[in-house]
VOMARVEX-734694 format. One record per residue (C-alpha): x, y, z; residue number from 1; residue in three letters. Coordinates in nm, 3 decimals. Layout:
N
ATOM/X/Y/Z/NUM/ALA
...
% end
This chain:
189
ATOM/0.000/0.000/0.000/1/MET
ATOM/0.132/0.345/-0.095/2/ALA
ATOM/0.048/0.713/-0.069/3/LYS
ATOM/-0.078/0.896/-0.376/4/ILE
ATOM/0.248/1.096/-0.401/5/MET
ATOM/0.437/0.768/-0.458/6/ASP
ATOM/0.277/0.738/-0.803/7/PHE
ATOM/0.341/0.922/-1.131/8/GLU
ATOM/0.085/1.145/-1.303/9/PRO
ATOM/-0.124/0.930/-1.537/10/GLY
ATOM/-0.104/0.615/-1.320/11/ASP
ATOM/-0.434/0.438/-1.262/12/ILE
ATOM/-0.464/0.359/-0.890/13/ILE
ATOM/-0.724/0.205/-0.659/14/LYS
ATOM/-0.821/0.245/-0.297/15/CYS
ATOM/-1.200/0.257/-0.257/16/ASN
ATOM/-1.242/0.380/-0.613/17/THR
ATOM/-1.036/0.357/-0.930/18/ILE
ATOM/-0.862/0.688/-0.992/19/SER
ATOM/-0.607/0.843/-1.225/20/GLU
ATOM/-0.328/1.052/-1.074/21/VAL
ATOM/-0.324/1.406/-1.216/22/LEU
ATOM/-0.010/1.618/-1.260/23/PRO
ATOM/-0.171/1.899/-1.056/24/GLU
ATOM/-0.097/1.940/-0.687/25/ILE
ATOM/-0.396/2.028/-0.470/26/GLY
ATOM/-0.413/2.289/-0.194/27/SER
ATOM/-0.312/2.020/0.057/28/ASN
ATOM/0.019/1.955/-0.130/29/GLY
ATOM/-0.088/1.618/-0.270/30/VAL
ATOM/-0.159/1.515/-0.632/31/TYR
ATOM/-0.518/1.562/-0.740/32/LYS
ATOM/-0.689/1.257/-0.886/33/ARG
ATOM/-0.973/1.183/-1.126/34/LYS
ATOM/-1.223/0.926/-1.007/35/ILE
ATOM/-1.291/0.695/-1.297/36/LEU
ATOM/-1.619/0.512/-1.356/37/ASP
ATOM/-1.523/0.144/-1.336/38/PRO
ATOM/-1.846/0.046/-1.512/39/GLY
ATOM/-1.728/0.202/-1.838/40/GLN
ATOM/-1.476/0.028/-2.061/41/THR
ATOM/-1.311/0.357/-2.153/42/ASN
ATOM/-1.292/0.471/-1.785/43/LEU
ATOM/-1.467/0.809/-1.818/44/LYS
ATOM/-1.400/1.093/-1.574/45/ILE
ATOM/-1.661/1.119/-1.303/46/ASN
ATOM/-1.524/1.377/-1.057/47/THR
ATOM/-1.191/1.530/-0.953/48/ILE
ATOM/-1.081/1.507/-0.591/49/HIS
ATOM/-0.800/1.624/-0.374/50/GLU
ATOM/-0.665/1.320/-0.195/51/SER
ATOM/-0.618/1.312/0.176/52/ALA
ATOM/-0.245/1.347/0.248/53/PRO
ATOM/-0.247/1.073/0.510/54/ASP
ATOM/-0.435/0.816/0.301/55/ASN
ATOM/-0.186/0.541/0.216/56/ASP
ATOM/-0.414/0.266/0.091/57/GLY
ATOM/-0.345/0.314/-0.279/58/TRP
ATOM/-0.251/0.026/-0.511/59/VAL
ATOM/-0.125/0.058/-0.869/60/LEU
ATOM/-0.372/-0.075/-1.128/61/VAL
ATOM/-0.198/0.041/-1.449/62/LYS
ATOM/0.131/0.228/-1.505/63/LYS
ATOM/0.112/0.556/-1.697/64/SER
ATOM/0.206/0.555/-2.066/65/GLU
ATOM/0.332/0.913/-2.018/66/ASN
ATOM/0.587/0.788/-1.767/67/PHE
ATOM/0.757/0.587/-2.041/68/LYS
ATOM/0.759/0.892/-2.271/69/LYS
ATOM/0.890/1.119/-1.995/70/GLU
ATOM/1.165/0.871/-1.913/71/THR
ATOM/1.262/0.857/-2.280/72/LYS
ATOM/1.258/1.238/-2.296/73/MET
ATOM/1.474/1.250/-1.983/74/PHE
ATOM/1.720/1.004/-2.137/75/ASN
ATOM/1.721/1.211/-2.457/76/ASN
ATOM/1.792/1.523/-2.250/77/ALA
ATOM/2.087/1.346/-2.083/78/LYS
ATOM/2.211/1.238/-2.426/79/GLU
ATOM/2.178/1.595/-2.550/80/GLN
ATOM/2.375/1.729/-2.253/81/ILE
ATOM/2.646/1.469/-2.310/82/ASN
ATOM/2.653/1.552/-2.680/83/MET
ATOM/2.693/1.923/-2.597/84/ASN
ATOM/2.980/1.845/-2.360/85/LYS
ATOM/3.151/1.630/-2.622/86/GLU
ATOM/3.115/1.893/-2.895/87/ILE
ATOM/3.235/2.169/-2.660/88/ALA
ATOM/3.546/1.967/-2.577/89/ILE
ATOM/3.614/1.898/-2.945/90/GLN
ATOM/3.566/2.263/-3.037/91/GLU
ATOM/3.797/2.382/-2.758/92/SER
ATOM/4.061/2.132/-2.876/93/GLU
ATOM/4.024/2.260/-3.233/94/LYS
ATOM/4.054/2.625/-3.126/95/GLN
ATOM/4.362/2.543/-2.918/96/LEU
ATOM/4.510/2.368/-3.221/97/GLY
ATOM/4.445/2.673/-3.441/98/LYS
ATOM/4.619/2.899/-3.189/99/ILE
ATOM/4.921/2.668/-3.174/100/ILE
ATOM/4.932/2.640/-3.555/101/LEU
ATOM/4.941/3.019/-3.579/102/ASP
ATOM/5.225/3.030/-3.325/103/GLN
ATOM/5.426/2.770/-3.520/104/VAL
ATOM/5.440/3.018/-3.810/105/GLU
ATOM/5.602/3.272/-3.574/106/GLU
ATOM/5.887/3.039/-3.470/107/LEU
ATOM/6.238/3.131/-3.587/108/ASP
ATOM/6.277/2.778/-3.727/109/LEU
ATOM/5.974/2.837/-3.951/110/PHE
ATOM/6.095/3.182/-4.056/111/LYS
ATOM/6.436/3.040/-4.152/112/ASP
ATOM/6.276/2.811/-4.410/113/LEU
ATOM/6.288/2.922/-4.776/114/PRO
ATOM/5.991/3.137/-4.885/115/GLY
ATOM/5.836/2.877/-5.115/116/PHE
ATOM/5.840/2.620/-4.829/117/VAL
ATOM/5.681/2.871/-4.591/118/GLN
ATOM/5.411/2.946/-4.849/119/ASP
ATOM/5.339/2.575/-4.891/120/PHE
ATOM/5.329/2.511/-4.513/121/LEU
ATOM/5.082/2.799/-4.463/122/LYS
ATOM/4.830/2.625/-4.691/123/LYS
ATOM/4.585/2.373/-4.539/124/PRO
ATOM/4.765/2.067/-4.676/125/PHE
ATOM/5.100/2.208/-4.559/126/GLY
ATOM/4.955/2.266/-4.211/127/LYS
ATOM/4.834/1.906/-4.206/128/TRP
ATOM/5.186/1.786/-4.296/129/ILE
ATOM/5.335/2.012/-4.027/130/THR
ATOM/5.092/1.885/-3.765/131/VAL
ATOM/5.158/1.521/-3.849/132/ASN
ATOM/5.533/1.584/-3.834/133/SER
ATOM/5.497/1.748/-3.492/134/LEU
ATOM/5.279/1.461/-3.368/135/ILE
ATOM/5.531/1.207/-3.494/136/PHE
ATOM/5.812/1.387/-3.308/137/LEU
ATOM/5.603/1.424/-2.992/138/SER
ATOM/5.541/1.048/-2.977/139/ASN
ATOM/5.895/1.011/-2.844/140/PHE
ATOM/5.810/1.225/-2.540/141/TYR
ATOM/5.749/1.019/-2.224/142/THR
ATOM/5.763/1.294/-1.960/143/GLY
ATOM/5.518/1.389/-1.688/144/PRO
ATOM/5.299/1.607/-1.914/145/MET
ATOM/5.213/1.330/-2.162/146/LYS
ATOM/4.835/1.370/-2.111/147/GLU
ATOM/4.852/1.745/-2.175/148/GLU
ATOM/5.061/1.679/-2.485/149/LEU
ATOM/4.802/1.427/-2.609/150/ASP
ATOM/4.533/1.695/-2.567/151/TYR
ATOM/4.744/1.939/-2.770/152/VAL
ATOM/4.807/1.675/-3.040/153/LYS
ATOM/4.433/1.610/-3.075/154/ARG
ATOM/4.374/1.983/-3.100/155/GLY
ATOM/4.639/2.029/-3.367/156/LEU
ATOM/4.500/1.740/-3.568/157/LEU
ATOM/4.142/1.871/-3.539/158/ARG
ATOM/4.253/2.218/-3.647/159/ALA
ATOM/4.445/2.089/-3.949/160/SER
ATOM/4.156/1.869/-4.062/161/TYR
ATOM/3.916/2.156/-4.009/162/SER
ATOM/4.118/2.375/-4.244/163/GLU
ATOM/4.148/2.094/-4.499/164/LEU
ATOM/3.772/2.034/-4.483/165/GLY
ATOM/3.687/2.402/-4.512/166/ASP
ATOM/3.910/2.434/-4.817/167/THR
ATOM/3.765/2.124/-4.982/168/TYR
ATOM/3.405/2.233/-4.916/169/ILE
ATOM/3.469/2.590/-5.034/170/ASN
ATOM/3.636/2.466/-5.353/171/ASN
ATOM/3.352/2.218/-5.412/172/PHE
ATOM/3.083/2.486/-5.380/173/PHE
ATOM/3.283/2.738/-5.583/174/ASN
ATOM/3.302/2.485/-5.869/175/LYS
ATOM/2.927/2.421/-5.847/176/ILE
ATOM/2.853/2.795/-5.848/177/LEU
ATOM/3.089/2.850/-6.142/178/ALA
ATOM/2.903/2.581/-6.341/179/ASN
ATOM/2.555/2.718/-6.272/180/ILE
ATOM/2.633/3.090/-6.253/181/LYS
ATOM/2.517/3.149/-6.612/182/ASP
ATOM/2.187/2.973/-6.542/183/LYS
ATOM/2.093/3.184/-6.239/184/LEU
ATOM/1.859/3.482/-6.294/185/PRO
ATOM/2.052/3.805/-6.325/186/LYS
ATOM/1.971/4.117/-6.127/187/LYS
ATOM/1.843/4.391/-6.352/188/GLU
ATOM/2.018/4.727/-6.322/189/SER
% end
């Protein structure tokens, strides 16, 4: 035997009468309930009552269908929060990688390279090669900041792939626009 507050809104319960728990709280701080007419097959509403807060003789007759939906919605909300966390971490890694890539171009070692090599390494594919070279060299590091270095490596890799992807997508859409530009309606002057 349970109190009415132990059930979920939409549950069909029974004490002296068959009732459905409502999502509304009455003036006494307890869920309101609809008394259902047990003589009807579709369980029509007869009257709405506020339950006595001390009445604990309730038994579950049928679990609410809404409870299953609400649980699924709650799980979806948790998934959405986790997805947001994951994307935020990935984006922060990518932004960190972009900052480090920009700083690599300011190093004396980079500036000492011939101009044509610098120009190539500033392009997306060149940045990807630079990043992979740095990652390869960093794999030999076994010091105490290995986890931090792994975070930086992921960031550099994300940043280089982001630039490669942006370039590929921009080139792809520019080619499409160039092919259909003549077919688009022209603005009259």
